[in-house]
C-alpha positions in Angstrom: -102.0 -54.0 19.8 -101.5 -54.6 23.5 -104.7 -54.6 25.5 -104.8 -52.7 28.7 -105.7 -54.7 31.8 -108.2 -53.2 34.2 -107.9 -54.3 37.8 -111.2 -54.6 39.6 -112.5 -55.8 43.0 -115.7 -57.8 43.1 -117.6 -54.6 44.0 -115.9 -52.7 41.2 -116.9 -55.4 38.7 -120.5 -55.2 39.9 -120.5 -51.4 39.6 -119.1 -51.6 36.0 -121.8 -54.1 35.0 -124.5 -52.0 36.5 -123.3 -48.9 34.8 -123.1 -50.7 31.4 -126.7 -52.0 31.9 -127.9 -48.5 32.7 -126.1 -47.0 29.6 -127.6 -49.6 27.3 -131.1 -49.1 28.9 -130.8 -45.3 28.4 -129.7 -45.8 24.7 -132.7 -48.1 24.0 -135.1 -45.6 25.6 -133.7 -42.7 23.6 -134.0 -44.8 20.3 -137.5 -45.9 21.2 -138.7 -42.3 21.6 -138.5 -41.5 17.9 -135.4 -39.4 17.1 -136.0 -35.8 16.0 -135.9 -35.0 12.3 -132.6 -33.7 11.0 -133.9 -30.5 9.4 -136.3 -28.0 10.8 -137.1 -25.7 7.9 -133.8 -24.8 6.3 -131.7 -25.1 9.4 -130.5 -28.2 11.2 -132.9 -29.0 14.0 -131.2 -28.2 17.4 -133.1 -31.1 19.0 -131.5 -33.5 16.5 -128.1 -32.1 17.2 -128.6 -32.7 21.0 -130.0 -36.2 20.3 -127.0 -37.0 18.1 -124.5 -35.8 20.7 -126.2 -37.8 23.4 -126.2 -41.0 21.3 -122.5 -40.5 20.4 -121.7 -40.1 24.1 -123.7 -43.3 25.0 -122.0 -45.3 22.2 -118.5 -44.3 23.4 -119.3 -45.0 27.0 -120.8 -48.4 26.2 -117.8 -49.3 24.1 -115.4 -48.3 26.9 -117.2 -50.3 29.5 -117.4 -53.3 27.2 -113.6 -53.0 26.6 -113.1 -52.9 30.4 -115.2 -56.1 30.9 -113.2 -57.9 28.1 -109.9 -57.0 29.7 -110.4 -57.3 33.4 -108.1 -58.9 36.0 -109.8 -59.5 39.3 -108.0 -58.3 42.4 -107.5 -61.4 44.6 -106.6 -61.6 48.2 -103.0 -62.8 48.6 -101.7 -65.5 50.9 -102.5 -65.2 54.6 -100.2 -62.8 56.6 -98.9 -61.1 53.4 -97.2 -57.8 54.5 -96.2 -56.8 51.0 -98.3 -54.1 49.2 -100.2 -55.6 46.3 -103.4 -54.8 44.5 -106.3 -54.6 46.9 -104.1 -53.8 49.9 -105.5 -51.6 52.7 -102.7 -49.6 54.1 -102.3 -47.4 57.1 -99.8 -44.7 56.4 -98.2 -42.0 58.6 -97.7 -38.7 56.9 -96.3 -35.8 58.9 -97.4 -37.4 62.1 -101.0 -38.1 60.9 -102.4 -41.5 60.1 -104.3 -42.1 56.8 -105.9 -45.3 55.5 -105.9 -46.0 51.8 -106.6 -48.9 49.5 -104.7 -49.7 46.3 -107.1 -50.4 43.4 -107.1 -50.2 39.6 -107.8 -47.0 37.7 -111.5 -47.7 37.2 -112.2 -47.8 40.9 -109.8 -45.0 42.0 -111.5 -42.4 44.2 -109.0 -40.4 46.4 -111.8 -38.8 48.4 -112.8 -42.3 49.5 -109.2 -43.4 50.1 -109.0 -45.5 47.0 -105.7 -44.9 45.2 -104.9 -46.2 41.7 -101.9 -48.5 41.3 -100.9 -46.2 38.5 -100.9 -43.0 40.6 -97.5 -41.6 41.9 -98.4 -42.8 45.4 -99.7 -46.2 44.2 -96.5 -46.8 42.1 -94.3 -45.9 45.0 -96.1 -48.2 47.4 -96.5 -51.3 45.3 -94.2 -54.1 46.5 -93.2 -52.2 49.7 -93.7 -53.7 53.2 -94.8 -52.7 56.7 -92.2 -50.4 58.4 -90.7 -49.1 55.2 -90.7 -45.4 54.3 -91.7 -44.3 50.8 -90.8 -40.9 49.2 -93.2 -39.4 46.7 -92.6 -36.2 44.8 -95.6 -33.9 44.2 -94.5 -31.0 42.1 -91.4 -29.7 43.8 -92.4 -31.1 47.2 -91.2 -34.4 48.6 -93.6 -36.3 50.9 -92.4 -39.2 53.1 -94.9 -41.9 53.9 -94.3 -44.4 56.7 -96.1 -47.7 56.1 -97.6 -48.6 59.5 -99.8 -51.6 58.5 -100.8 -53.6 55.5 -104.1 -55.4 55.6 -106.2 -57.5 53.1 
């Protein structure tokens, strides 16, 4: 079985560790507060069902975060004056005459609203390995968008 690599920045790693800590803390607190009994008269206790669902969610989330931490690859700054788009690049693009700043990150940190684009997204895939001055075409449904790479920063 091939393990998936999760690309993270230092801040992303810190956030994942914090989230894992919080999930484990929440799980401990729920277990400490005596779990509800399974049956309430002849029916299954609704409080127990809710508790059980919450515990299952926490177990799955904790397992996912632990998997991420076991399979991370830190995003490192490339050599000085690198103009090629690699993981962690901050890019200024021109789209239809408007400038937009984005950063290429791994899927765990992607947040398009904050300008953090996954390396596995259509735009991320198209930009990886390209250089300043190049144009990149990205298809979105039946529409073709052309992005001009104005600047690459690290």
